[in-house]
N, C-alpha and C positions, 0 to 999 in steps of 0.2 A: 333689855339693853341697858347700858349705864346711863346715868344722868347726862343729858346733852351738855357739852362743855360750855356753851354760851349761857345756858341756864345755870350751871354751877357758878360761873363768874357773877352772874346777876344775884344769885342767892348769897354769895359771899359778900358782895357789895352791900346788900341789905343788912346782913348780919353785922357788918363792921360799923353800921350806924347805931347799933345798940337799941333796937326798937323796943318799946314797952309792950308788955302783954296786953292783948286786946281787952282782957277783963278789967284793966286799969284805965281804959279809955272812956271818956264820955261819948255820947252819940255824936256830938259835933266833931270831936277828935277822930272818931271812926270814919266819919264822912270825909274829913279832910285828908285822912291817910289814903283813902281810895282815890281821891282827886290827884294826890301826889303820885300814886302808883300808876295811874293811867296816863301820866305825862310821858311814860315810856312807850306809848303806842306808836310814836313816829308820825310823819306827815300824813294827814288824812287823805284818802283817795278822793279824787274828783268824781262827782256823779252828775247826771244830766240835770237834775233839779232837786232842791230841798225846800219844802214848804212846811209850815206849821198850821194846824187847825185844831179844833176841839170836837169832841164827840160827847154825847150825853152820858153821864155817869150816875150812879145811885145817889151820890151826895153832891152833885154839881158837875160842871164840864170837866172833861179830862183832856189835857193837852196831848196831841199826837204829832210827832215830826215825821214827815213823809219823804222818803228818798226814792227818786226815780233812777234806775240804773242807766249806765252809759249806752247799753245796747238796746234800749227800749225802742220798739217799733210802733206802728199804728194800731195794732191789734190790742185788745185788752190784755194786760199783763197778769201773770200770777201775782198773788199777794202774799207777803210774809209779815205776819203780826208778831212783833218782837218785844220781849220783856227783858230788860237789862238786869244784870247781877248786882250784888251789893248786900246780900244777906237780908233784904227786905227792910233794911234800916238806912242803907246808903245807896249811892249810885244815882244817876240822873240821865237825862237826854244828852247832857254835855259829856259826862265821863265816858259814855259808850257811843259817842258820835262816830268814832273811828270804826268800831265794830259794826254799827248800822250801815255805814258806807261800804265796808268790805263785803258784808252779807248781800247788800243790794246788787253790787256789781258781780259778785261771784255766782249768785243764784239766778240773776236776771229777773228778780221779783221786785215789784214796787213794795218797799219796806215801810211798815208803820211802827215806829218806835213809840211805845206807850209810857207816858209819864204817870204811872200809877202811884197811889198814895203810899207813903212810907210810915213805918213805926219809929218811935213810940207815939208820935202824934196821932197816928191812925193804925191801931193794932189789928191783928187777925180778926175777921177775914176781909178787911177793907181792900187790901191789894188784890185779893181774888175777885172781889166784886167788880173792881175797876177793870181788871184784865178780861173778865168775861164780857163786860159791857162793851169794851173796845172791840173785841173779837166779833161779837154779835153785830155791832154797827158796821164793821167792814163787810160782813157776810150779807147783811140786809141792803146795804147801799153800794154793793160792789160795782154795779154798772156806772153809777154816778162817780165813783172813785177811779174809774178806768181800769178795773181789775176783773178777772174772770171768777165768778162765784164758785165754779167747780174746781178751782186750783188755789185754794187757800192753805197756806202753811202757817202753823202756830209754832213759834220758836222762842227759846230763851236760853240764857247761859247762867250757870251757877244757881242762885236762888230764883233767878228769872225763869230757869228751866223747871223749877218746882212749880211755879205759876203755870207755865205752859202745859205741864203734865196734868195738873188739876183742871185746867180749862178744857183739855181734851177729854178727860174723864167726865166732866159735867156735860159737855156737848154730846157725848155718846149716850148719856143717861137721859138728857132732855130732848134731844132730837131737833133742836132749833138752829143749830149751826152745823154745816157740812164742812168738816176739816179733811182736806186731801192728804195732809202729811204733817207729822209733828217732828221737830228737829230739836234735840236736847243736847246742849254743849256743856260738858263738865257739870252735870246736874247734881243738885242735892236732892236725893230721893227718899232719905229716911233719917229725919232728925232724931229719932229714938234708937237708931241702930249703932252697933259697934262692930264694924266689919274688920277683917284682917288688914286692909289697907289703911283704915283709920288708926289701927294700933301701930302698925309698922312705920307709917308716915306721919305720926302724930305731931312732930315738931320739925321745923327747919325746911318746910317745903311750901312756903308762902301762906297757905291757909292751914289753920290748926284748930284743935279742939277749943282753945280759948276764944278764938274768933267766932266759931260756930255757936259756942255757949253764950257769948256776949250778945250776938244778934238774936238768938232765940229768946233770951231773957227779955229783950225789949219788944220783940214781935208778938209774943203770946200773952194774952191776958192771964192773970193768976188763975190757976186751976185748969187751964187748957191742957189736954193730953197731947204731947208731941207725937204720939202714935196715931192721932186722928189722920185719916187718909188725905184730908185737905191740907195737912201740914207735911205729912210723909206719904206721898202718893204711891210709894212702893208697897204700902200696907193696904191698898185697896183690894177688896175681895174678888172682884170680877173685872178682868181686863179685856174680855172679849168685846168686839165691836169697836175697838179703838182704831184710829186711822193708821195707815202705814207709818212706820217710825224709823228715824235715824238717830242713834245715840252715839255721841263722841265723848270719850274720856281721855285722860292723860295718865301715862304710866306711873308718874310720881305724884299723883294727886290723892290725898286721903279719901276722896269721894269716889275713887275709881270703881271699887267693888260694888257699891250700891247702884251705880250706873249700869254696870254689867248685869247685875241681878235683875234690874228692871227690864233690860233687853231680853234676858232669858225668859222671864215670866211672860212677856208679851209674845214671844215666839211660842211658848207652851200654850198660850191662849188662842193661837191661830192668827196672830197679827203679823203681817209681813214686816220684818224688822232687820235693819242693818246695824252692825256694831263695829266701831273703830276705836282702838286704843292707840293714842299717838305716842310713839316710842320716845323715851327720854324727856318727856315734857312734864310740866307742872300745871297746877290750876291757874287759869287766867292767861296762859301762854299766848292765846290767840289775840289778846289785847295789848301785848307787849312787843309789837313788831320791831321797835327801834333797837331792842337788845336781843330779841329771839327771832331771827329771820325765818325760821320754820313756820311762823304764823302764816305767811303767805302761801306756803305749800298746803297747809291745812285748809285755808279758804278755797284754794283751787279744788281740793278733793271734795269738800262740802258742796261747793257749787256744782261740780259735775254730778254728784249724787242727787242733789235736789232737782236739777234740770232733767236728769234721766227719769226721776220718779214722777215728774209732772207732764211728761210727754203724752 
């Protein structure tokens, strides 16, 4: 399909501002640019409750913001452990508050948005350690948290989906967390890859190679191989034993092909996998509801899939 008309207008608006290349930005400027971008998310959805707490982390407490969906009943709810995007150097509980609210209401899950440590202050593998610790805490304290330990979803968007995929691979290998479902939204699956979508959509579609390169430079310590499966989960050797998976990509996202490739590899490994490519959309479309109304349609679809998978 062609690029969605509203998406085209939005990209034209951004281009008219003459944005600098991400490679010329400091980390602080990169973070501010994401804050500015997520101002296009629109009014946040109301939820039944929002609370903040901390969970034990490898280097100190990790803040977690907990969203209870509007249709929560008395029974233990399914849990959704969520890792925000931002290239592992940007993003926060605040920038992705709207995404967390929408996911909670769409999926019916009590949603735990994890404030994992960011680079360059805390380089690889700090974010992974925090993400796994938070997931392990929700699993072990499920009853106390009002959630069902048999219905835990691990979810992320963009680089947060990288974390989600790595967490699920670690859980399968260690056997100490039972994950019912992983949900990957516009995931970065291969920082070392050069797919056809990365080549064809390299510039002008919101995320580009300069942005990915900037973030990777600050995330990885010198000498770290970007093909390490903890950085590029698509390169893991054995994907058998992973939980049921839902992968959502966008047609005009440079990351589209690596998301599809991961879904295909999971299917080949015997993992029940659903794949959706959202037509006419770009990276982060789901967080830009004020200018891309299709975002609501996508949440409705994601919510229906998650609810059906957790029955």
